[in-house]
C-alpha positions as CSV (number, residue, x, y, z in Angstrom):
1,M,96.4,31.2,23.8
2,R,97.0,31.2,27.3
3,K,99.5,33.6,27.0
4,T,98.2,35.8,24.6
5,T,94.6,36.3,27.1
6,I,96.9,37.1,29.8
7,I,98.9,39.9,28.3
8,C,95.5,41.2,27.1
9,C,94.0,41.5,30.0
10,L,97.0,43.4,31.6
11,F,97.5,45.3,28.9
12,L,93.6,46.7,29.1
13,L,94.3,46.8,33.1
14,A,97.0,48.9,32.4
15,V,95.3,51.4,30.0
16,S,92.2,51.4,32.8
17,W,94.1,52.4,35.6
18,G,96.3,55.2,32.7
19,N,93.0,56.8,32.3
20,K,92.3,56.7,35.9
21,G,94.9,58.5,37.0
22,F,95.1,61.1,34.0
23,A,91.5,62.1,35.0
24,Q,92.2,62.7,38.2
25,D,95.1,65.2,37.6
26,A,93.0,67.0,34.6
27,A,90.1,67.0,37.4
28,K,92.4,69.0,39.8
29,P,92.0,72.7,39.4
30,Q,95.4,74.0,39.6
31,E,95.7,75.7,42.7
32,T,98.1,78.7,43.7
33,A,99.3,79.3,46.9
34,K,98.4,82.3,48.1
35,A,100.4,84.0,50.9
36,P,98.0,86.1,53.7
37,E,98.3,89.8,53.1
38,P,100.4,91.1,56.3
39,A,98.2,93.3,58.7
40,H,98.9,96.9,59.2
41,Y,98.5,98.9,62.3
42,Y,96.7,102.7,61.8
43,H,95.9,105.0,64.1
44,L,92.9,106.8,63.8
45,E,92.2,110.2,65.7
46,F,88.6,111.8,65.8
47,V,87.9,115.1,66.2
48,V,84.3,115.7,67.7
49,Q,84.0,119.8,66.5
50,E,80.8,122.2,67.4
51,V,80.6,124.5,64.3
52,G,79.1,128.0,65.0
53,S,76.8,129.3,61.7
54,D,79.7,130.6,59.9
55,G,81.2,127.1,59.6
56,K,84.1,127.6,62.2
57,P,84.4,125.3,65.0
58,T,83.5,126.3,68.1
59,N,84.8,123.8,70.7
60,S,86.6,120.2,70.0
61,R,87.3,116.9,72.0
62,T,90.0,114.5,70.6
63,Y,89.6,110.6,70.6
64,S,92.1,108.5,69.2
65,G,92.7,104.6,69.1
66,V,94.3,102.0,67.0
67,V,92.7,99.7,64.4
68,S,94.5,96.5,62.3
69,T,93.7,95.2,58.7
70,S,94.1,91.9,60.3
71,R,90.9,89.7,59.3
72,T,90.8,88.6,63.4
73,D,90.9,92.6,64.4
74,R,88.0,93.2,66.2
75,G,88.0,96.8,65.5
76,F,88.2,100.1,67.9
77,S,85.5,101.2,70.1
78,M,85.6,104.1,72.9
79,R,82.9,105.0,75.0
80,T,83.6,108.1,77.2
81,G,80.2,110.3,79.1
82,S,78.5,110.3,82.2
83,R,75.3,109.4,83.7
84,V,72.8,111.7,84.1
85,P,70.1,111.4,86.6
86,I,66.6,112.2,85.7
87,T,63.9,111.8,88.0
88,S,61.2,109.8,86.4
89,A,58.4,109.1,89.2
90,S,57.8,110.1,92.6
91,S,55.5,107.7,95.1
92,G,54.5,107.2,99.2
93,E,52.5,109.6,101.2
94,E,53.1,113.7,101.0
95,K,55.1,113.3,104.6
96,N,57.4,110.2,103.2
97,L,57.3,111.5,99.3
98,S,60.1,109.5,97.5
99,V,61.8,110.5,94.4
100,Q,63.1,107.8,91.9
101,F,65.4,108.3,89.4
102,Q,66.6,106.8,86.2
103,Y,70.2,107.6,84.9
104,V,70.8,108.0,81.1
105,D,74.2,108.2,79.4
106,V,75.4,111.2,77.7
107,G,79.0,111.3,75.5
108,V,80.4,110.2,72.9
109,S,80.7,106.6,71.6
110,I,82.6,105.9,68.9
111,D,83.5,102.1,66.8
112,A,85.7,101.5,63.8
113,K,85.9,98.4,62.3
114,D,86.7,96.0,59.3
115,A,89.4,98.5,58.2
116,R,90.7,97.1,54.9
117,E,93.3,98.8,52.8
118,L,92.7,100.8,49.3
119,G,95.0,102.0,47.9
120,D,96.3,105.2,49.7
121,K,92.9,105.1,51.8
122,L,91.8,103.1,54.5
123,A,87.8,101.7,54.3
124,L,86.1,101.2,57.7
125,S,83.1,100.9,59.4
126,L,82.3,104.0,61.6
127,N,79.6,103.9,64.3
128,A,79.9,107.2,65.9
129,D,76.8,108.5,68.7
130,I,77.4,111.9,70.5
131,S,75.0,113.3,72.9
132,S,75.4,116.0,75.7
133,L,72.8,117.7,78.0
134,A,71.2,121.3,76.2
135,G,71.8,124.4,78.0
136,T,72.6,124.0,81.7
137,S,75.2,121.2,82.6
138,S,73.1,120.2,85.7
139,P,69.9,119.8,85.3
140,V,67.5,120.9,88.0
141,L,66.1,118.6,90.2
142,G,62.0,117.8,88.7
143,A,63.2,119.3,85.8
144,A,63.5,117.1,82.7
145,P,66.6,118.1,80.7
146,V,67.2,118.7,76.9
147,I,69.2,116.4,75.7
148,R,71.1,117.0,72.1
149,Q,71.8,113.7,70.1
150,N,73.6,112.9,67.1
151,R,74.0,109.6,65.5
152,W,75.8,108.4,62.4
153,Q,76.5,104.9,60.8
154,A,78.4,104.3,57.7
155,D,80.6,103.1,55.7
156,A,83.9,105.7,54.9
157,L,86.7,105.8,52.8
158,I,89.9,108.0,54.4
159,P,92.5,109.4,52.4
160,I,95.4,108.0,54.7
161,G,97.4,111.3,56.4
162,K,94.6,113.9,55.9
163,A,91.9,115.3,57.8
164,T,88.8,114.4,56.6
165,V,85.1,115.3,57.6
166,V,83.5,112.1,57.5
167,F,79.8,113.1,59.1
168,T,78.2,116.3,59.8
169,S,74.6,117.4,61.2
170,D,73.1,120.9,62.1
171,V,72.1,121.3,65.5
172,L,68.1,122.1,66.1
173,D,68.2,124.5,68.4
174,N,70.6,127.3,66.8
175,K,72.5,128.0,63.2
176,G,75.7,125.8,64.3
177,G,76.4,122.4,63.9
178,M,78.3,119.1,64.9
179,Q,81.3,117.4,62.8
180,L,83.5,114.7,63.0
181,V,86.6,114.8,61.9
182,V,88.4,111.4,61.3
183,T,92.9,111.7,60.2
184,V,94.4,108.2,59.6
185,T,97.6,107.6,59.9
186,L,100.0,104.4,59.2
187,V,101.8,103.3,62.8
188,K,105.1,102.4,61.3
């Protein structure tokens, strides 16, 4: 009887351990190791165009940089421009009048981030801020300059290798406009 009891206990122990082992294996989802996509680099060419009333460019400026499709890429950021002095206050006695200035940034700022490939197109998050002085290029002391400003922000899908108008807007003081043209090229 003793042998039978020991054999039965061992059999029950083996069955209970076997079920646990199978249950653990069945509960695990089968994982497939997916290799990360290799990062690709793209050259971005931004052309800021002033457009006349006939729809044809009258002036253009070109800016360029490189972005990567890597998840660790911080994107492309470009700033160019001038700091324009604007008279903000005057103080003191009539004899000793002192003029104070406040400086305003005028120029072009472009940011492109979160680049990802979608077939033969590149998806980007774009932010563009273009500002300039209206009329004269240097303000008269004491006169407040008029500053033109265009700001655009959007996610864009740009065909690779094809110049694409991404943003466009009218200019308020004439019948012309402003547009941003982007060309994406794969860096090999």
